Each structure stands twice: as structure tokens, then as C-alpha cells.
Steps between C-alpha positions, in 0.01 A plus 500: 500500500406175699259431768639411838377445858583796730568425866524797746638364836747542775521137567790442261608175686175340386580573133811280529257193514379586152692304234400744223741775397410855616592854405523772759321812376513704819593473871218269584367432150569183321396350151448124449401302196120464469533127569644573843164613647416180679852447638523857625186440696624163631819682626285696748462833322157632598519838348291567177649390176481739197568466118707744323712546184884500511727562193621180340846627508502524876362141536750366254792681679386340821483150345845539355644622829350207673660258254827683499533469872469118492814300418531182306818280458613427149718194440736506193730199489656456841449867605192662672404877480225698662286727293141639535172335382445802286834482320482129453146529361608755244794289396313172461188647347710674224700181458182309460361756251797462264527122546742279679788327311595126556797611703305726727191278555627323826608825667187681392261232635695465830473887554141513377377232726686665798334830410158334465518356851567849634248678300199266511426557881503874474384605148131489592539766776659764275311799353337436159770666285698416197785323704236265649375420150861424389541267803196290408582496131850378589351226737278398226758489231734303733236228557460465121869468444545246782255272347595539129737261334616793275438837668685709236433319160742594232684756712749321722777447255506855352472640855802312616716661232360834562533485872861408475583779257299762695649383833859515357451860367357614842786338680760668283330833548483482885859407524567856388207677652548356848858637533309744723195422718171532324126487576279261299345795320842615370583155384175460314547845325868428401429140377168565336346171632183475685496520871389142563766341290760729668381387836518132404849516339646710779374236754659226280838676479483560865473131558811449280700747711544755225306783668393609848207707625420693816186676613510874569232725600511819273257755629139411572378147402615154532870418459634447148743234369842638407702266272879499427759253402607242742822548692652216314455672167606835620832347641545330168458824305738684738773226433452513130545885520814464724648246254433721213677786678792285586551384152513859385 
């Protein structure tokens, strides 16, 4: 449980002036981070403010929903793709944790600095949960890497070889798996790779024209990415099947 500021008001338009994130607990009941007290008052809210406890899980879900609804454009080579701040943070944080190879360093830094410019102005206004801690740890690590002449001492060469091999294995696997459309969770389960690496490699293969993705809403919740082989590969596969049938 975490302490929050409780606001009970019908003046919802005034709450839009507050930069801090909020969680709706009832029709006219809103929870804000404790640091938001002064800003709530400056927004014109005159009703009494209270302190209460809210489960950490609820606050974390609200932070993640907020980050998931904000888009960031990722540049890979000459291509540009849209993803969410939440997804990009998970990808780059996992990438950072395992070390960046020599061949990946330029792409990683370009994406990390872009993410930094989006996260820094808003991170302070989130609820104090694990994802907020991850954001500030990431920003701190990025600062150290950016100023270090050898950010991953002794790792880069081995990581380059490992990355190429793991990426090739994943690529071979999805050429079979994505003969039918799949969600990310299915791909992770079938390939046995972690979710962050799967997201990163799928984005890379999308930039190479090997796969395509669409977003579909499946029940309650935000839309999910659905991945499948690009039309070019599908046509190529069909032609090969037709040629085989003709030769027989």
C-alpha cells in the first residue's frame, strides 16, 4: 500500500491543469501522488485534501497505462515505426541490462536518447511505483554510458557474436511461426526468448520488410500487436509451393 492525496470534487475540468498523474477511485474521487498537493491547490481545487492508502498494484497499473498510451517514434535504418513509451522502455532497459554489442551501440544510443527526451519531462509526475524507479535507474545508467569511453568493458566482442547467433535463431523460428498471425505472447512462448528481445528483433525484422504487424482490440484493454509474415514473403512461399506442385 502507498500513501496518496485524495481529492473529492465535481470540478473535473480544474484537475486537467494538474500535471501529476491521477487515478479515479470513484465518480468524483481522485487519487494523486503526494507531491501533487501544492499543484492541486494552485489549480483552484478548494475542497479538503485527504491522505489514504491505495494498493501498489493499482498505482502501477495506472502508471503503465499512462506510458502505454503515449507514443514514440523509433528509427531503424531509413524506416520509422511507432511504439509506446512503455514498450520502448522495457526493450531498452532489458537491452541495457544485458549489455550492448559493438554493432548495436549506435542504434541503442539513438533510441535511448530519444526515449530519454520523452521520459524526463513526465517521469517526476508518476506515482511512486516500480516502473518509476526503473525509469530513473535507466536515465541514470544512460548518463553514465554516454560519458564513459568504454561503457561495457570486456563484453562487446562476445555480445556481438551472441547477438548475431540468437537473432538468427529467432529469425529462423518466426519464419515458420508467423505463417499464421500471432500475438507477442504466443511468439515468446514458442521461441523461448524473453519478451524484450522479441519486441526488439520483431521491430528490426519489420524494418527489413520480413514481417508486418497490425493492432487489434481483443476484448477489454488496449489493442494488441498481431504479427505475420509480410505479403512479399507470403507470395514467395505460395510461388514455391506452386512450382513444386507443377514439377510433380
